Structures are given as C-alpha cells and as structure tokens.
C-alpha positions as CSV (number, residue, x, y, z in Angstrom):
1,M,299.9,-64.0,31.5
2,F,298.3,-62.6,34.2
3,L,298.9,-59.1,35.1
4,Q,297.5,-58.0,38.9
5,L,297.5,-54.1,39.1
6,L,296.8,-52.5,42.5
7,G,296.2,-48.4,42.4
8,C,296.2,-46.5,45.4
9,Q,295.1,-42.8,44.3
10,Q,293.5,-39.9,45.9
11,D,292.1,-37.0,44.6
12,G,293.7,-33.9,45.1
13,H,296.1,-35.7,47.4
14,E,300.1,-34.4,47.7
15,E,302.6,-37.1,49.6
16,A,305.9,-35.5,50.9
17,D,308.7,-37.1,48.9
18,E,309.8,-39.4,52.0
19,E,306.8,-41.1,52.7
20,L,306.8,-42.2,48.7
21,P,309.3,-45.8,49.6
22,K,306.8,-45.9,52.8
23,K,303.7,-46.1,50.3
24,A,305.8,-48.6,47.5
25,K,306.3,-50.6,50.6
26,L,303.1,-51.0,51.3
27,I,301.4,-51.5,47.7
28,F,303.7,-54.4,47.6
29,S,303.6,-56.2,50.6
30,T,299.3,-55.8,50.6
31,A,299.6,-56.9,46.9
32,V,301.6,-59.9,48.1
33,Q,299.7,-61.2,50.5
34,N,296.2,-60.8,48.8
35,W,297.5,-61.9,44.9
36,D,299.4,-65.0,43.9
37,A,300.7,-63.1,40.6
38,E,304.0,-63.6,39.0
39,F,304.7,-59.9,38.6
40,Y,303.7,-57.1,40.8
41,I,303.7,-53.7,39.0
42,N,304.0,-50.1,40.7
43,V,303.1,-47.0,38.2
44,D,303.0,-43.8,39.4
45,D,299.7,-41.8,38.0
46,N,301.5,-39.3,35.7
47,I,303.0,-41.5,33.1
48,A,302.0,-43.0,30.2
49,L,302.6,-46.7,30.0
50,D,302.8,-49.1,26.7
51,I,301.0,-52.0,27.6
52,E,302.3,-54.1,24.8
53,G,305.7,-52.9,25.5
54,L,306.0,-54.2,29.4
55,I,303.7,-57.5,28.7
56,E,307.1,-58.3,26.1
57,L,309.6,-56.9,28.7
58,L,308.0,-59.2,31.1
59,E,307.3,-61.8,28.9
60,S,311.3,-61.9,28.9
61,R,311.8,-62.1,32.5
62,R,309.2,-65.1,32.9
63,G,310.7,-68.1,35.3
64,Q,313.7,-65.1,36.4
65,D,313.9,-64.8,40.4
66,G,314.3,-61.3,42.5
67,V,314.1,-59.6,39.7
68,Y,313.4,-55.6,40.0
69,I,313.3,-53.2,36.6
70,G,312.7,-49.7,37.0
71,C,314.4,-46.4,38.7
72,M,315.2,-46.7,42.7
73,K,316.0,-43.8,43.8
74,S,317.6,-43.2,47.2
C-alpha cells in the first residue's frame, strides 16, 4: 500500500475556525492534482496517529469508491 501524505503547517500560525474547511478543500484538491493515490489523508498536527491501525483500516476499505472516514463538523 502506498500512502501519500501532504503536510501544510506554518509555525506560530493560528487559523480562524471558519477558514479550516477552505484549507481542507485546498489540501485535498492539491493532493488529487499532484498525486495518483488510493487514499488521501489530512491529519491535524495536534493528534497522535496510530499508523499501523490506519494502514489496517485503509486496507479493509481498499476498492470501495468514495469512502469518507472521519469527523465532519458543520
């Protein structure tokens, strides 16, 4: 499995909550334009990520179209 990760972090920069959906859209549209990957992942910098667990989860979803896994806040 090949994972493409795109990180966009600016030290000391804080964003308004209303700007985060725009940033997520930009990250994913940029990733899709630049890389042909099975999965695209956006992770906040303030969480711990279980990489092995993530790989297992993605492997179980391989081949499914349009799968969204995560939290979408409105």
